[in-house]
C-alpha positions as CSV (number, residue, x, y, z in Angstrom):
1,M,-40.7,38.5,20.7
2,P,-36.9,37.7,22.1
3,L,-34.9,35.1,21.4
4,T,-34.6,32.8,24.5
5,W,-31.7,30.2,25.2
6,P,-34.1,27.0,24.6
7,L,-36.0,28.9,21.2
8,A,-31.9,29.5,20.0
9,I,-31.2,25.7,20.6
10,V,-34.6,24.7,19.1
11,I,-33.5,26.7,15.9
12,V,-30.0,25.4,15.8
13,T,-31.4,21.8,16.3
14,V,-33.6,22.2,13.5
15,I,-31.3,23.5,11.3
16,F,-28.6,21.1,11.9
17,F,-31.4,18.2,11.1
18,G,-32.5,19.7,8.0
19,V,-28.6,20.3,6.8
20,V,-28.3,16.5,7.8
21,V,-31.3,15.4,5.8
22,A,-30.1,17.7,2.9
23,M,-26.8,16.5,2.9
24,A,-27.7,12.5,2.7
25,P,-28.1,11.9,-0.7
26,A,-25.3,13.8,-2.2
27,N,-23.8,11.4,0.9
28,R,-25.1,8.4,-0.9
29,R,-23.9,9.0,-4.4
30,I,-20.3,10.1,-2.8
31,T,-20.5,6.6,-1.3
32,L,-21.5,4.7,-4.6
33,Q,-18.6,6.3,-6.7
34,R,-16.2,6.1,-3.8
35,D,-17.2,1.7,-3.9
36,E,-17.1,1.7,-7.6
37,L,-14.0,3.4,-8.1
38,K,-12.2,1.3,-5.1
39,A,-14.1,-1.6,-7.2
40,K,-12.1,-0.5,-10.7
41,H,-8.7,0.1,-9.0
42,S,-9.0,-3.1,-6.9
43,E,-8.0,-5.0,-10.3
44,Q,-5.4,-3.0,-11.1
45,F,-3.8,-3.0,-7.4
46,E,-4.4,-6.8,-7.5
47,K,-2.4,-6.8,-10.9
48,L,0.7,-4.5,-8.7
49,A,0.5,-6.9,-6.4
50,A,1.1,-10.1,-8.3
51,D,4.1,-8.4,-10.6
52,Y,5.6,-7.5,-7.4
53,A,5.3,-11.1,-5.9
54,A,6.8,-12.5,-9.0
55,L,9.5,-9.6,-9.1
56,A,10.4,-10.5,-5.1
57,T,10.4,-14.0,-6.1
58,E,13.1,-13.7,-9.0
59,L,15.4,-11.4,-6.9
60,R,15.3,-14.1,-4.4
61,D,16.3,-16.8,-6.9
62,T,18.9,-14.2,-8.4
63,Q,20.8,-13.4,-5.0
64,A,20.8,-17.1,-4.3
65,A,22.5,-17.5,-7.5
66,M,24.8,-14.8,-6.7
67,K,25.7,-16.1,-3.4
68,A,26.4,-19.6,-5.2
69,D,28.7,-17.6,-8.0
70,V,30.1,-15.5,-4.6
71,A,31.0,-19.1,-2.7
72,A,32.7,-20.1,-5.9
73,V,35.0,-17.8,-6.7
74,R,35.8,-17.3,-2.9
75,T,36.9,-21.1,-3.2
76,S,39.1,-20.5,-6.3
77,V,40.4,-17.3,-4.2
78,E,41.6,-19.7,-1.7
79,S,43.0,-22.0,-3.7
80,I,45.1,-19.4,-5.6
81,E,46.3,-17.8,-2.5
82,Q,46.9,-21.5,-1.1
83,M,49.1,-22.8,-4.1
84,M,51.0,-18.8,-3.8
85,R,51.8,-19.7,-0.6
86,D,52.9,-22.9,-1.2
87,V,55.3,-21.7,-4.5
88,G,56.5,-18.5,-2.7
C-alpha cells in the first residue's frame, strides 16, 4: 500500500495529537511548579520593594537636607564676599 498525501496528513495529525496528549501531564506539572515558585518569591519581592521604597524616601529626605545646607553655605559665602568687597 503506497503512502498517499491524505494518508500522510492523517498520520502526521495523529502523531501530533498523540504527542500533545502525552505532554499534557508534564505541562500541568511545570505550570504548578512555576506557580509555586512565583508564590514563594512573591514575598521576597514584596520585601525588596518595601526596602527600595524606604531607601528612596530616605534618599529624598537626605537630598532635601543637603539642599538646605548648600543654601545656607551659599548665603554665608555671599555675605563673606559682600564683606570682602566692602573692606577692599
